[in-house]
C-alpha positions, 0 to 999 in steps of 0.5 A, spaced: 500 500 500 505 504 501 509 503 494 502 504 491 502 511 494 508 512 493 507 512 485 500 514 486 504 522 489 509 521 484 504 520 479 500 526 482 507 531 481 508 529 475 502 533 472 501 537 477 508 540 474 505 539 466 499 543 468 505 548 470 508 548 465 502 548 459 499 553 464 507 559 463 507 557 456 500 559 454 501 566 458 507 566 454 504 566 448 498 570 450 503 575 453 506 575 445 500 576 441 498 583 445 504 585 441 505 589 448 513 588 448 517 590 442 518 586 437 514 581 440 509 576 436 503 580 434 497 581 431 492 587 427 486 586 424 485 591 419 479 593 416 480 594 408 474 595 401 475 590 397 480 592 391 487 596 391 487 598 399 486 590 398 492 588 394 497 592 397 495 591 404 497 583 403 504 585 401 504 590 407 502 582 410 507 580 407 512 585 409 511 585 417 511 579 416 519 579 417 517 582 424 514 578 427 506 582 425 502 578 421 496 581 419 489 578 419 486 582 414 478 583 413 475 586 406 470 591 406 465 592 399 462 600 403 466 605 407 462 606 413 463 599 415 470 599 416 469 606 421 464 603 425 467 596 426 474 599 427 470 604 433 467 597 436 473 594 437 472 589 430 478 591 427 484 594 430 486 598 424 482 600 418 486 603 411 481 605 405 479 612 407 482 620 405 482 625 411 477 629 409 472 623 410 475 621 416 474 627 419 466 627 416 465 621 419 467 622 426 463 629 426 457 625 423 458 618 428 461 621 434 466 617 432 474 618 437 479 616 431 485 618 428 489 617 422 498 616 423 500 615 418 499 616 410 499 611 404 496 611 397 492 617 393 487 612 388 486 618 382 478 619 381 477 621 375 470 621 370 469 616 366 465 614 361 461 608 356 458 614 351 464 619 350 471 620 349 472 626 351 469 631 357 467 637 352 462 633 348 457 632 353 452 635 350 446 639 353 441 636 359 446 629 359 447 626 367 452 626 371 453 621 378 457 621 383 458 619 390 452 620 394 457 620 401 459 629 403 466 628 402 467 625 396 462 628 393 464 634 395 470 630 390 467 628 384 464 637 384 472 639 384 474 633 379 467 637 374 469 644 376 477 642 374 474 640 366 470 646 365 463 643 367 462 646 372 462 652 377 462 653 385 461 658 390 467 661 393 470 656 399 465 651 400 472 645 398 471 640 401 464 641 403 461 642 397 454 640 395 450 641 388 447 646 391 453 650 391 454 650 383 453 657 381 455 656 374 452 650 369 453 651 362 449 645 359 444 645 364 447 639 367 443 633 372 448 630 377 445 624 379 448 621 387 450 615 387 453 609 392 460 610 390 462 603 389 455 602 385 457 607 380 461 602 376 456 598 374 450 605 374 455 608 368 452 605 361 446 609 364 450 615 366 452 620 360 459 619 364 460 620 372 465 620 376 468 614 379 474 614 386 480 610 384 480 603 388 472 603 384 475 603 378 481 599 378 476 593 382 471 594 375 478 593 371 478 600 368 485 603 368 484 610 371 490 612 366 488 608 359 480 609 361 479 615 364 476 621 360 478 626 366 482 625 372 484 628 378 491 632 378 497 627 381 499 632 385 492 631 389 490 632 396 486 626 397 490 621 400 489 616 404 490 613 410 492 609 416 486 609 421 486 608 428 483 608 436 484 615 437 485 612 446 491 607 442 495 610 437 502 608 440 501 602 440 507 599 439 505 595 433 502 601 429 509 602 428 512 596 425 505 597 422 506 603 418 513 601 418 512 595 413 507 599 409 512 605 408 518 599 406 521 599 400 518 593 397 511 596 398 511 602 393 515 598 388 509 593 388 505 600 387 508 602 381 509 596 379 502 593 380 499 600 378 504 603 374 501 611 376 493 609 377 496 609 384 501 613 388 505 611 394 505 617 399 510 617 403 
């Protein structure tokens, strides 16, 4: 009996030691995954819109992995959910929008988000399946533009730059169709969900389309657009995070990976000037 008890006690001790080791191992894994320690293995969940932003982030993911940073990419098909999901903690960061859009979205939805780094500039262009030059637009033709405030204003500024309309002085990124003060051809304006405009192009005389949605539909801005923004356009996209977390060490590694020479080379070779690295 004494011998059996000794064997039993030894077994219990061994199991306890193994359990303790297992618990320590689990805690180490959890700590390394938190990213609190510089250089530790970490994971970030990053939201992007499908298309160019997703493609670029796939390359960023590849580069970041070399630094022990795992990026889980979450694609979206609209401009609303990426910010809501970020604010609600379902994402750690997102990469899809420019500063004017973020500012307006924060104001409209009372969100505490902040941009931490520039990414790319996706040129907005005017496209048409009916004409080859904006000068060919006729009296009363219908132009499509995004229905969200900032991209709608961006489209109106593009129409003005193309010589189609004139906007009220000083409206800038707050411009709406009500701010059109000159419209020589009495053009009509149809505001649509930005992602839907490429599909509606055949039903419009022409339309302003965001670069990511144009590329996603197989359009090449430098070849297919009948008018585009200049290359020094100020509508640069950014990485956004929750303000209270902006100094997380993982974000520095995310930005370093995004701003790497490898990612810039990928953008230059893949998009051939239609999308520009903006850092």
